[in-house]
N, C-alpha and C positions, 0 to 999 in steps of 0.2 A: 503493499501499499503507500501511496508517495502522501510525503506533509504535505502541500499544500500541491496546486497544478492550476491550470489557468480559470478552470471552475471553480476551484474555489474562488481564489483571487475575487472572479467578477460574482463571485454569491455574493460573498462580501455580510455574511448574517454575524449576529453573534457570538453565533454558537461557530462562526467556521475561526474569527481571532480566536477565539479561545482556546480550540486544540490548538492554531497554532503557537501561540503564546505557554501551549501545554507542552508543544511536545511531541502531540502524538498524531501517528498516522491515520489516515481517515481516507475514504475517498468519495468526492462531492456525486451523488445519482440523482442526477432530473430527469425532470418527466414534464409531459404538458398535461395539466391542470382540467378538470373539465370541472368548469363552475358550478354546475348541477349537480356535482357528486356529493356525498355527505358524509360516505365512511372512508371517508379521506387512506386510513391505513389497505383498507384493501386496496382500497384505489391504486396507490404505488404499488403494492405488493404484481400486482398484476400489470399496470404498467411497465414495470419494471422487471419482470418476465420473474422475481423471487419468489421463492415457496411462504405461505404466509407465518409460519413458524419462525421465520427469519426476519420479519417487519414488525418492528414495537409500535403501537402509540402510547404516547405521555399525555395521562391524568392529571389535571391538577385534584388533589380531595382538603376537603373541607373535614380537621382531624381534631375532636372533644375544642380548646380555643386556637388552632393552630392552623397553618397547612403545609401540604408535602405533597409529590412529586411519587406517583405509581407509574410504571412501565411496565405494561405488557402486551405478548402477541396479539397480531391484531385480529387471527378467529376466534382472543377469546375476548373472556369479562373480567375487567378486575373488581376480586372481590373484597369489598371496603371492610369488610372484620377483619380479615388478614391484615391489611395494609397498613388501621388502624392499630392492630396487635405489634405490626413488624415495627412504629414509632413510638410505640408505650403507651398508645391510647385508646381508649373506651371508642369512643362514636365515630363511625363515617361517613361522612356524603361525599357527592362530588361538588367544589366548587362553581357557582354563581362562572355563565363564561364571561361575561365584564369582569367581574374578581381576577380570574384567570389571566386575562389581557392584560391586565395591568400589572398582576404582581412577577407576570412572565418576562413582558415585553414582545411578546409573541400573538397574532391572531389565532383562533380555534381554528384546527385543521394542521398550523402550521409550527404550533409548539414543540421547541424544542428542550429538551432534559437539560441542553446547558448551553450555557449562557445566559442564564436569565438575571434579570434584573434586580430580586429575589431572590439570595441564596435557601431553601428549602430544604429537610429531608428527602433524599431522595432513595426509594428505593426499585429493584428491580427481578420483575419475577428470575428465581431459579432455572429453569429451563435455559434460558438465552445460556448459563454454563456450555450445556450441550453443543453450542454452534462456535465454531473459527469468528464468525462475523456476525454482526446481525442491525440493522440500519432501524435507524431511526429520524425523527422530523428534521431536516438541519435550518428550520426558523424560517422556514416560506410553506405554503400550499404547492406541490409540484415537485420540493426540493429535498431529497435524505441523504445521509451521511451513513457510511459503511463503516463499521469501527469494529474494533475486539472489545468484548462486554468488560473485559476485565481493566481498558483502560478509558469506558464511558460513565464506569465510579467510581475511577481517579477523578475523570476531569470535575466530576460532581459528588464527589466526598460521600457515593452512594453504595448500598449493601441490596446481595441478593437476600430472597426472601420469597418461600411461597405464596404472593398475593394474584396468580390467574385461577379461573375455572374455568370450565367448559363453559360456551351460548344455551 
């Protein structure tokens, strides 16, 4: 994987900047986003020709009195109770989209776990351990980043936990 490419430089998102600053190798993966699409992660998997098990979605969650980030495969759902437990909380619900955009600096459907405006507790589903690389949003719709799961946790200060469940 390249540390930087012309595509990454032209993307210029906070996520690519954070990865470059950290010296973490990644591959930018752009695709033509369909504005009618609502399942952004599944759209990315299909358009990039990647197995959905390797494409992960980033969800902002209100846990007790704070916020946390859950990252799960796009074909699965976030187990809110498991995420709450993973960050030491009791109750969790998906954050309001306006709050998610304000706290991360990204738009819904393009929220990257990397380079967010506010550093939040981050949990990556343990299924990522089985993959050499995974894809997460690069900071805008139609732009993903491919990187090693351990590198994702390094740059976000996150950790693994079993937080996904089948739909």
